C-alpha positions as CSV (number, residue, x, y, z in Angstrom):
1,M,3.9,24.4,31.4
2,D,1.9,27.1,29.7
3,L,4.7,29.6,29.8
4,S,7.4,27.0,28.9
5,H,5.5,26.2,25.7
6,G,6.1,29.8,24.6
7,L,9.9,29.7,25.2
8,P,10.7,29.2,21.5
9,F,9.4,32.7,20.9
10,A,11.3,34.2,23.9
11,P,14.0,36.8,23.2
12,Q,16.6,34.9,25.1
13,K,17.2,31.6,26.9
14,M,15.0,31.1,29.9
15,I,14.2,28.2,32.3
16,I,10.7,28.3,33.8
17,K,9.9,25.9,36.6
18,A,8.3,25.4,40.0
19,G,11.0,25.5,42.6
20,D,11.6,25.2,46.3
21,Y,12.7,27.8,48.9
22,D,16.2,26.3,49.2
23,E,16.8,27.4,45.6
24,C,16.6,31.0,46.7
25,K,20.1,30.7,48.2
26,D,22.0,31.9,45.2
27,A,19.3,34.1,43.7
28,Q,20.1,37.7,42.9
29,V,16.5,38.8,43.2
30,V,13.3,37.4,44.8
31,V,9.9,38.9,44.0
32,I,7.1,38.3,46.4
33,T,3.6,38.6,44.9
34,A,1.7,36.3,47.3
35,G,-1.3,37.5,49.3
36,I,-5.0,37.4,49.4
37,A,-7.2,39.9,47.6
38,Q,-9.4,42.2,49.6
39,K,-12.8,40.6,50.1
40,P,-16.2,42.5,50.1
41,G,-16.7,44.0,53.6
42,Q,-13.1,43.3,54.6
43,T,-11.3,46.3,56.1
44,R,-7.8,47.3,55.0
45,L,-6.5,46.4,58.5
46,E,-8.0,42.8,58.2
47,L,-6.4,42.4,54.8
48,A,-3.1,43.7,56.1
49,E,-3.2,41.3,59.1
50,T,-3.8,38.3,56.9
51,N,-1.2,39.2,54.4
52,T,1.3,40.0,57.2
53,K,1.1,36.4,58.3
54,I,1.7,35.2,54.7
55,M,4.6,37.6,54.3
56,K,6.2,36.5,57.5
57,Q,6.1,32.8,56.6
58,I,7.4,33.4,53.1
59,T,10.2,35.6,54.2
60,Q,11.3,33.2,57.0
61,N,11.5,30.4,54.4
62,I,13.5,32.6,51.9
63,M,16.0,33.6,54.6
64,S,16.5,30.1,55.9
65,S,17.9,29.2,52.5
66,G,20.9,31.6,53.1
67,F,19.5,34.2,50.6
68,N,21.3,37.6,50.7
69,G,20.1,39.3,47.5
70,V,17.4,41.9,46.8
71,I,13.7,41.3,47.7
72,I,11.0,43.1,45.8
73,V,7.5,43.1,47.3
74,A,4.4,43.5,45.2
75,S,1.8,42.3,47.7
76,N,-0.8,44.6,49.1
77,P,-0.9,46.9,50.9
78,V,2.6,47.2,49.4
79,D,4.1,49.8,51.7
80,L,3.1,47.9,54.8
81,M,4.0,44.5,53.4
82,T,7.5,45.8,52.4
83,Y,8.0,46.9,56.0
84,V,7.0,43.4,57.2
85,V,9.5,41.7,54.9
86,A,12.3,44.1,55.9
87,K,11.6,43.5,59.5
88,V,11.4,39.7,59.3
89,S,14.3,39.3,56.9
90,G,16.7,41.4,58.8
91,L,18.3,42.4,55.5
92,P,19.8,45.9,55.0
93,K,17.0,48.3,54.2
94,N,18.4,49.0,50.7
95,Q,18.0,45.3,49.8
96,V,14.2,45.3,50.4
97,F,11.8,47.6,48.6
98,G,8.3,47.4,47.2
99,S,6.8,48.0,43.8
100,G,5.4,51.2,45.2
101,T,3.7,53.4,42.6
102,V,5.7,52.3,39.6
103,L,2.5,51.0,37.9
104,D,0.5,54.1,39.0
105,T,3.2,56.2,37.4
106,A,3.0,54.2,34.2
107,R,-0.8,54.6,34.2
108,L,-0.4,58.3,34.7
109,R,2.1,58.6,31.8
110,Y,-0.3,56.6,29.6
111,I,-3.3,58.7,30.4
112,M,-1.3,62.0,30.1
113,S,0.0,60.8,26.7
114,D,-3.5,59.9,25.5
115,Y,-4.8,63.3,26.7
116,L,-2.0,65.3,24.9
117,K,-1.6,62.9,22.0
118,V,2.1,62.6,22.8
119,S,4.1,59.4,23.1
120,S,4.1,58.1,26.6
121,K,7.9,57.6,26.3
122,N,8.1,61.4,26.4
123,I,6.0,61.8,29.5
124,H,8.2,62.0,32.6
125,S,6.5,62.2,36.0
126,S,6.9,61.5,39.6
127,F,3.6,60.4,41.0
128,V,1.7,62.5,41.9
129,P,3.1,66.0,42.4
130,W,2.2,67.9,39.2
131,N,5.2,70.3,39.6
132,H,7.4,67.3,38.8
133,A,5.4,66.0,35.8
134,Y,7.1,66.8,32.5
135,V,6.4,66.4,28.8
136,G,9.9,66.3,27.3
137,C,11.6,69.1,29.2
138,K,8.5,71.2,29.8
139,K,6.3,71.1,32.9
140,M,2.9,69.6,32.4
141,K,1.3,72.6,34.1
142,D,2.9,74.9,31.5
143,I,1.7,72.7,28.7
144,M,-1.8,73.0,30.1
145,K,-1.6,76.8,30.2
146,D,0.0,77.2,26.8
147,G,-2.4,74.8,25.2
148,N,-5.5,76.4,26.8
149,H,-6.3,73.1,28.5
150,P,-8.5,73.6,31.6
151,M,-6.4,72.9,34.7
152,E,-9.4,71.0,36.1
153,D,-8.5,68.2,33.7
154,L,-5.4,67.4,35.8
155,E,-7.7,66.3,38.6
156,K,-9.7,64.2,36.2
157,I,-6.4,62.6,35.0
158,H,-5.5,61.9,38.6
159,Q,-8.8,60.3,39.4
160,D,-8.5,58.1,36.2
161,V,-5.2,56.8,37.6
162,V,-6.7,56.2,41.1
163,N,-9.7,54.4,39.6
164,A,-7.8,52.4,36.9
165,A,-7.2,49.3,39.0
166,Y,-10.8,49.2,40.2
167,E,-12.0,49.4,36.6
168,I,-9.8,46.6,35.5
169,I,-10.7,44.4,38.5
170,N,-14.4,45.1,37.8
171,K,-14.0,44.0,34.1
172,K,-11.6,41.1,34.4
173,K,-11.4,40.2,38.2
174,A,-7.7,41.1,38.6
175,T,-4.8,43.2,37.3
176,Y,-1.8,41.2,36.2
177,Y,-0.3,42.3,32.9
178,G,0.4,45.9,33.9
179,I,2.0,45.0,37.3
180,G,3.9,42.1,35.6
181,M,5.5,44.5,33.1
182,A,6.2,47.0,35.9
183,L,7.9,44.3,38.0
184,S,9.9,43.1,35.0
185,K,11.3,46.7,34.6
186,I,12.2,46.8,38.3
187,V,13.9,43.4,38.3
188,K,15.8,44.3,35.1
189,S,17.1,47.5,36.8
190,V,18.5,45.4,39.6
191,I,20.0,42.7,37.4
192,D,21.4,45.2,34.9
193,N,22.6,47.6,37.6
194,D,21.4,50.4,35.5
195,N,20.6,53.1,38.2
196,S,17.0,53.7,37.0
197,I,14.9,56.2,38.8
198,L,11.6,54.5,39.8
199,T,8.9,55.4,42.3
200,V,9.3,52.4,44.5
201,S,8.3,51.7,48.2
202,T,11.5,52.9,49.9
203,Y,12.6,53.1,53.5
204,L,12.8,56.6,54.9
205,K,15.1,56.8,57.9
206,D,16.6,60.3,58.2
207,G,13.7,62.6,58.0
208,E,13.3,62.5,54.2
209,Y,10.0,64.1,53.3
210,G,9.5,64.8,57.0
211,Q,9.3,61.1,57.8
212,D,11.4,58.3,59.3
213,D,11.2,54.5,60.0
214,I,8.6,53.9,57.3
215,Y,8.4,52.4,53.8
216,I,6.5,54.7,51.3
217,G,6.5,55.2,47.6
218,V,9.0,57.9,46.5
219,P,11.4,58.3,43.6
220,A,14.6,56.3,44.1
221,I,17.6,55.2,42.2
222,I,17.6,51.4,41.7
223,N,20.7,49.3,40.9
224,G,22.3,45.9,41.7
225,N,22.3,46.6,45.4
226,G,18.6,47.6,45.5
227,V,17.9,51.2,46.5
228,R,21.1,53.2,45.9
229,E,19.5,56.4,47.2
230,L,16.2,58.2,47.2
231,L,15.4,61.6,45.6
232,N,14.0,64.4,47.7
233,L,11.3,66.3,45.8
234,E,9.9,69.7,46.9
235,L,6.3,69.2,47.7
236,T,3.5,71.8,48.1
237,D,1.9,72.1,51.5
238,E,-1.1,70.2,50.2
239,E,1.0,67.4,48.8
240,Q,3.0,67.1,52.0
241,A,-0.2,66.9,54.0
242,K,-1.4,64.0,51.9
243,L,1.9,62.2,52.3
244,D,1.9,62.8,56.0
245,N,-1.7,61.4,56.3
246,S,-0.7,58.2,54.4
247,C,2.3,57.7,56.7
248,R,0.1,58.3,59.7
249,I,-2.3,55.6,58.6
250,I,0.5,53.1,57.9
251,K,2.1,53.7,61.3
252,E,-1.3,53.4,63.1
253,M,-1.9,50.0,61.5
254,R,1.6,48.9,62.4
255,E,1.1,49.9,66.1
256,E,-2.4,48.4,66.2
257,S,-1.5,44.9,65.2
258,I,1.1,44.4,62.5
259,D,4.2,44.7,64.8
260,K,2.5,42.2,67.2
261,I,2.1,39.6,64.4
262,I,5.8,40.1,63.3
263,N,7.0,39.6,66.9
264,E,4.9,36.5,67.7
């Protein structure tokens, strides 16, 4: 009701309503945002186990409608939950992907733009390898050198991005506007079939980034079919080690309990 009352100010015609799962049948895109928030003292594995059960039930209901579109997952932990939805749905892997680090990339662009006093629209980055962060057509690292900015500030910018969600949650209990705008961009890329490059949680299957059979946030081209293709970026040894460690943790959680819940 609250959103519907604002429709006279909407840029185009919309219908907002509470629907049922059977209405998913003819949908082009379904976005899953359900899941519990991490409670004090709760481990990431406990959170993942609870949200896996939620993802499983939701996905089964979606698929029972006859749905055959694109599913975008925004529930946490997003890489793991995207894996769950892909497994349970049985859809082609390109039709299931997660919000990944799209919001983190936006935060990075905003903080970089504020630091350099340059429009965030001219900041182009793939989170988080600094060799692939650009201001216009110039590398961020070269900007730092030429402008006599201390290179240590890059680590501070990185930490500000990492801590951004925690700061917002501490001040207003939850983040919703930023991720809402990020999801709107992702959905628009699918509906408009515009082949945007976004850092979404994408399925790696052929040894990309040294990994396989895992969903992880990497740059990918998004269109009406979901993930058209992913982009392979050259990582430093340190960056590759961080990626490998993240993938190791995800796979350990899968083996410990997530796969068992999926197969119950």
